[in-house]
N, C-alpha and C positions, 0 to 999 in steps of 0.2 A: 673369935667366935664366943664372946662372953654371953652368959645368960643375962637377960635384961629384966625379966619380970615373971611372976607366976600369974597365970591367966585364969579368969573365971570360966565356968563351963560354957561350951558352945554347942549349938544344935544346927544341923543342916543336912543337905542331901549330898551324897558322895558323887562328885563329878567325874573323878578318875582315881585309879589305884595303881600303884607300883609296888609289887611284892618282891621282897628280897629273901628267897627261901633259905639261902645259906646262913643268914643271920637271924632268921625267924622274925623279921620285921616287915612292916609295910608303910608306905607313904600314901596318905589319903588327901586328895584335893576336895575340900568341903565347901559347898556353895551355900552361903547364908543369905538368901534372898538377893543375889547379885554380887555379894562380896565373897571372894574366894580366899581360902586359907589352907595352907599345907600343914598336915599333922603327921608326925612320925609316931608309930605305936607298934606293939607286938602283933604278930599275925593273928587274925581273927576271921570268923566266917562273915565277912562283910563284902558286899558287891556294889558295883556301880549302880546308882539309882536308889540305894538304901538310905533311909533317914537315920542319922546317928546322933549320939550325944557324946561329947568329949568331957571326961571327968574334970572337975575343978582342980586347979593346982598344976596344970600343964606348964612346962617351962618354955618361955619364949626365947628363941635363939635367933640372933641376927647373923646373916652370912654363914649359915650352916652348910658345911661341905660333907656330902655323903661319899665316902671313898668307894663303897660298893657300887654306887651309881655313876660316879665320876661327874657329879652335879653339885652345884652350890645353890641353895635356896636363899633368897633374900631374907625371908623370915619363915621360921618353922616352929611349930609347937611340938615339943616332945611330951607325949601324953602317957600316963601310967595305965589308962583305961579308955577304950572307945566301945560304946555299946550301941547295938542296933535297936531302934525304937519301933 
């Protein structure tokens, strides 16, 4: 699961959210005009349907496995910050 690149900022609408309270993280599926992208970030007051911006510099991970979810994401952006617009 090597990091492949640092990503530019992205904006879109939250299509779905998976919260992992034990680890204080969340996984957001962000819809960018039809292109969906999963983003991992710290828990924040963000809800499905919110428009958000992922800070520049997110790390793109291929085949990222979340042990807490028991799920592997083909591609996931690990973000330091996600803000509601």
